[in-house]
C-alpha positions as CSV (number, residue, x, y, z in Angstrom):
1,M,0.0,0.0,0.0
2,L,2.9,2.4,0.8
3,L,4.3,2.0,-2.8
4,A,0.9,2.8,-4.3
5,H,0.8,6.2,-2.6
6,V,4.4,7.3,-3.1
7,P,4.9,10.4,-5.3
8,L,6.8,9.2,-8.4
9,A,8.2,12.5,-9.6
10,P,11.2,12.6,-7.2
11,F,12.1,9.0,-8.0
12,K,12.0,9.7,-11.7
13,R,14.3,12.7,-11.2
14,L,16.6,10.5,-9.0
15,L,16.8,7.8,-11.7
16,G,17.5,10.4,-14.4
17,T,20.2,12.0,-12.3
18,F,21.7,8.5,-11.6
19,L,21.8,7.6,-15.3
20,T,23.3,11.0,-16.2
21,A,26.0,10.5,-13.6
22,V,26.8,7.0,-14.9
23,V,27.3,8.3,-18.4
24,I,29.5,11.2,-17.2
25,R,31.5,8.8,-15.1
26,R,32.0,6.3,-17.9
27,R,33.2,9.1,-20.2
28,R,35.8,10.2,-17.6
29,S,36.8,6.7,-16.7
30,P,36.1,4.2,-19.5
31,H,37.6,1.3,-17.4
32,P,36.2,1.6,-13.9
33,Q,37.1,-0.5,-10.9
34,P,34.9,-3.6,-10.7
35,P,32.2,-3.1,-8.0
36,S,32.6,-5.0,-4.7
37,D,30.2,-7.7,-3.5
38,A,28.9,-5.1,-1.0
39,A,28.1,-2.7,-3.9
40,F,26.1,-5.5,-5.6
41,T,24.2,-6.2,-2.4
42,A,23.3,-2.5,-2.3
43,V,22.3,-2.5,-5.9
44,G,20.1,-5.5,-5.3
45,A,18.5,-4.0,-2.2
46,A,17.7,-0.8,-4.2
47,S,16.5,-2.6,-7.3
48,G,13.5,-4.3,-5.6
49,P,11.8,-1.0,-4.5
50,G,13.0,0.7,-7.6
51,S,11.3,-1.9,-9.8
52,A,8.1,-1.6,-7.7
53,L,8.1,2.2,-8.1
54,L,9.5,2.7,-11.6
55,G,8.7,-0.6,-13.3
56,S,12.1,-1.3,-14.8
57,V,15.5,-1.2,-13.2
58,G,17.6,-2.7,-16.0
59,P,19.2,0.7,-16.8
60,M,20.0,1.1,-13.1
61,T,21.7,-2.3,-12.7
62,A,23.4,-2.5,-16.1
63,P,26.4,-0.3,-15.3
64,F,27.3,-2.5,-12.4
65,F,27.2,-5.7,-14.4
66,L,29.2,-4.1,-17.2
67,A,31.8,-2.7,-14.8
68,K,32.2,-6.2,-13.3
69,G,33.5,-7.2,-16.7
70,L,30.5,-9.2,-18.0
71,T,30.2,-9.2,-21.8
72,H,28.1,-10.8,-24.5
73,G,26.3,-13.9,-23.3
74,A,27.5,-13.6,-19.7
75,Y,25.9,-10.2,-19.4
76,I,22.7,-11.2,-21.1
77,G,22.3,-14.4,-19.0
78,T,23.1,-12.6,-15.8
79,E,20.7,-9.8,-16.6
80,A,18.0,-12.3,-17.5
81,A,18.5,-14.2,-14.3
82,R,18.3,-11.0,-12.3
83,A,15.1,-10.0,-14.0
84,L,13.5,-13.4,-13.6
85,T,14.3,-13.5,-9.9
86,L,13.0,-10.0,-9.4
87,H,9.8,-10.6,-11.3
88,L,9.1,-13.9,-9.5
89,A,9.6,-12.1,-6.2
90,K,7.2,-9.3,-7.3
91,T,4.6,-11.7,-8.5
92,T,4.7,-13.6,-5.2
93,A,4.5,-10.4,-3.2
94,Y,1.7,-8.9,-5.3
95,G,-0.2,-12.2,-5.2
96,A,0.1,-12.4,-1.4
97,A,-1.0,-8.8,-1.1
98,T,-4.2,-9.4,-3.1
99,C,-5.3,-12.6,-1.3
100,S,-7.2,-12.5,2.0
101,P,-7.7,-15.2,4.6
102,R,-11.0,-15.9,2.9
103,G,-9.4,-16.6,-0.5
104,C,-8.0,-14.9,-3.6
């Protein structure tokens, strides 16, 4: 219920700012340091609510996978596994939220 009432405009601006910062950073440093496991944990923690609010977080997670050195099939497969896991979790959460003790 909380996510249904959150104003989206600030989150859209934040996403736009993030994507702009990623482009600028990649232009200044074309070979960034690979992100740590802790950074991936933070990205994963942010991608769940981000997906619920904005619908798609692929552009938010892609820079981290690419900076880790994933290319071609490894990148596509990892991104697909991330998206599948995220959407299964969302489907489960949304399904649980719409069911009551008396039935769905």
